[in-house]
C-alpha positions in Angstrom: -20.7 76.3 57.0 -19.7 74.4 60.2 -19.5 71.1 58.1 -17.1 72.8 55.6 -14.8 74.0 58.3 -14.7 70.6 60.0 -13.9 69.0 56.6 -11.0 71.4 56.0 -9.6 70.7 59.5 -9.8 66.9 58.7 -8.0 67.4 55.3 -5.2 69.4 57.0 -4.8 66.6 59.6 -4.4 63.9 57.0 -2.3 65.8 54.5 1.3 64.9 54.0 3.5 67.2 56.0 5.5 69.6 53.9 9.3 69.1 53.9 12.1 71.5 53.1 14.0 71.5 49.8 17.1 70.7 51.7 15.5 67.6 53.3 14.1 66.5 49.9 17.7 66.6 48.5 19.0 64.6 51.4 16.3 61.9 50.9 17.2 61.7 47.2 20.8 61.2 48.1 20.0 58.5 50.6 17.7 56.7 48.1 20.6 56.9 45.5 23.0 55.4 48.1 20.5 52.6 48.8 20.2 51.8 45.1 24.0 51.5 44.8 24.1 49.2 47.9 21.3 47.1 46.4 23.2 46.7 43.1 26.4 45.8 45.0 24.5 43.3 47.1 22.9 41.6 44.0 26.3 41.5 42.3 28.0 40.0 45.4 25.1 37.4 45.6 25.7 36.4 42.0 29.4 36.0 42.6 28.8 34.0 45.8 26.4 31.7 43.9 28.9 31.2 41.1 31.6 30.4 43.7 29.3 28.0 45.4 28.6 26.2 42.1 32.4 26.0 41.4 33.1 24.5 44.9 30.3 22.0 44.5 31.5 21.0 41.0 35.1 20.6 42.2 34.0 18.6 45.2 32.0 16.3 43.0 34.9 15.8 40.6 37.3 15.1 43.4 34.9 12.5 44.9 34.6 10.9 41.4 38.4 10.9 41.1 38.7 9.4 44.6 36.2 6.7 43.8 37.8 6.1 40.4 34.7 7.2 38.5 35.5 8.6 35.0 33.4 11.3 33.3 30.8 9.6 31.1 30.5 10.4 27.4 27.8 12.9 26.4 24.6 11.1 25.6 24.2 10.2 21.9 21.4 8.5 20.0 23.2 7.0 17.0 21.0 6.7 14.0 21.7 4.3 11.1 22.6 7.3 8.9 25.0 8.6 11.6 26.6 5.2 11.9 27.0 4.9 8.1 28.5 8.4 7.9 31.1 7.5 10.6 32.1 4.3 8.9 32.2 5.9 5.5 34.6 8.6 6.8 36.8 5.9 8.3 36.7 3.9 5.1 37.7 6.9 3.0 40.8 7.4 5.2 41.6 3.7 5.1 41.5 3.7 1.3 44.2 6.3 1.0 46.8 3.6 1.4 50.2 3.6 3.1 51.9 6.2 0.8 49.1 8.8 1.0 48.7 8.4 4.7 52.4 8.9 5.3 52.1 12.1 3.2 49.2 13.1 5.5 51.6 12.7 8.5 50.9 9.2 9.9 51.8 5.6 9.2 49.4 2.6 8.9 50.0 -1.1 9.2 49.6 -2.7 5.8 47.5 -5.8 5.0 44.5 -4.9 7.2 40.9 -5.8 6.1 38.4 -2.9 6.5 35.5 -5.3 6.3 36.7 -6.9 9.5 36.9 -3.4 11.1 33.4 -2.5 10.0 32.0 -5.8 11.3 33.5 -5.1 14.7 32.2 -1.6 14.8 28.7 -2.6 13.8 28.6 -5.4 16.5 26.1 -4.5 19.2 28.7 -4.9 22.0 30.8 -2.2 20.3 28.1 0.5 20.0 30.0 2.8 22.3 33.1 2.6 20.2 31.1 3.4 17.0 29.6 6.4 18.8 33.1 7.5 19.7 34.2 7.2 16.1 31.2 9.3 15.1 32.3 12.0 17.6 35.8 11.9 16.3 34.6 12.4 12.8 32.4 15.3 13.9 35.3 16.9 15.7 37.4 16.8 12.5 40.1 14.8 14.2 40.5 12.5 11.1 40.2 9.0 12.8 42.0 6.3 10.9 42.6 2.5 11.4 46.3 2.4 12.0 47.1 -1.1 13.2 45.8 -4.5 14.2 46.9 -6.6 17.2 45.5 -9.9 18.3 42.3 -9.4 16.4 41.8 -5.8 17.7 42.0 -2.7 15.6 43.4 0.7 16.8 41.5 3.7 15.5 43.6 6.8 16.1 43.1 10.5 15.6 45.5 11.6 12.9 44.8 15.3 12.4 47.7 17.6 11.7 47.5 21.0 13.5 46.1 21.1 17.1 42.3 21.3 16.9 41.2 24.8 18.0 38.4 23.4 20.2 41.0 21.5 22.3 43.8 24.1 22.3 45.0 25.7 25.5 44.1 22.7 27.7 46.2 21.2 30.5 46.6 17.4 31.1 44.1 16.5 33.8 41.9 17.9 36.6 44.8 18.1 39.0 46.7 20.3 36.6 43.5 22.3 35.9 43.0 23.1 39.6 46.6 24.2 39.8 46.5 26.5 36.8 42.9 27.7 37.5 39.9 26.9 35.4 39.7 30.5 34.2 43.2 30.4 32.8 42.9 27.4 30.5 40.5 25.5 28.2 39.8 22.6 30.6 41.9 19.4 30.6 42.7 16.6 28.1 41.6 13.7 30.3 38.1 15.0 30.9 37.6 16.2 27.3 38.6 12.8 25.9 36.3 11.0 28.4 33.3 13.2 27.3 33.6 11.9 23.7 34.4 8.3 24.8 37.9 8.2 23.4 40.9 7.3 25.6 44.0 9.5 25.2 46.4 7.9 22.7 48.9 5.4 24.1 52.6 6.4 23.9 53.5 3.3 21.8 50.8 4.2 19.2 52.0 7.8 18.9 55.6 6.7 18.5 54.8 4.1 15.9 52.2 6.0 13.8 52.6 9.7 14.3 55.8 9.8 12.4 56.0 13.2 10.6 54.2 16.4 10.0 53.5 17.4 6.4 53.5 21.2 7.1 57.0 22.1 8.3 56.0 25.6 9.4 53.3 24.3 11.8 53.6 22.9 15.3 51.5 20.9 17.8 52.1 19.4 21.3 49.1 17.3 22.0 48.7 15.4 25.3 48.6 11.6 25.2 48.3 9.0 28.0 50.7 9.6 30.9 52.0 6.8 33.2 51.4 7.0 36.9 55.1 7.7 37.4 55.1 10.6 34.9 52.2 12.2 36.7 53.8 11.6 40.1 56.7 13.7 38.8 54.3 16.4 37.6 54.7 15.6 33.9 52.6 14.3 31.0 53.7 13.2 27.5 52.8 15.0 24.3 52.8 13.8 20.7 55.0 16.6 19.4 55.2 17.7 15.8 57.6 20.5 14.7 59.7 21.4 11.7 58.4 18.4 9.8 59.4 15.9 12.4 57.6 14.2 15.3 58.4 12.7 18.6 56.9 11.9 22.1 58.2 14.1 24.8 57.2 14.6 28.5 56.3 18.2 29.5 54.9 19.8 32.6 51.2 18.7 32.9 50.2 22.3 33.6 51.5 23.6 30.2 48.9 25.0 28.0 48.8 27.2 24.9 47.5 27.5 21.3 49.4 24.4 20.2 48.6 22.3 23.3 45.6 20.0 22.8 45.2 16.3 23.0 45.1 13.2 20.8 43.0 10.1 21.3 42.8 6.5 20.1 40.6 3.5 20.8 40.7 -0.2 20.3 37.8 -2.3 18.9 
């Protein structure tokens, strides 16, 4: 009997003290507040990490720009089948001839030999150019051999309407920082570097982007700017509108549905 009494006293000593209903409600409110604070802290941490990543990326890009380092093209292991496909697409465009290409909206130099172009592209030292042609074909930018100069051939993007994947971009990283990364689709210079194709030279655009077959469509695609143009805050575009075409300098921060970029390379 005495043992039972002692056990009861021990149980009462270790039992959880009873709390009032009022205090229980207060604890629940405090726990709920702590849950909200925890969620807010996790969200703030995520935002801080994203901001840190943005700062680090921008610092790295600025250092690259300061040191003159360009963005490297995306890695690509070019198989023989991929190489053949790129060259076949280029050959199909080449075979259209001067009349058909003009109807498609661009002009080509006559009398060129595609076998010479192919030989250059298949040369080991021009592997990166062939990869770039492959990327252009995959992008649907309609690369075409437009002219020859001193034994080198220019392969230019001859698409009509601004490519949707490139639309809404500004000219370069400086313009992108000014506009805000969240407000545009990147920049033309970086995008062209990632596929290994320089922005089109102004002389090529003026000589070969001569008309637009669809008179109700428009495009204003960035091409190479001179240092003087960038110093003044501008960048040229190969502009097509109402069936005509010209090269005009715009504000390098301009972006929109008809604002992409156009590239060309020499091989």
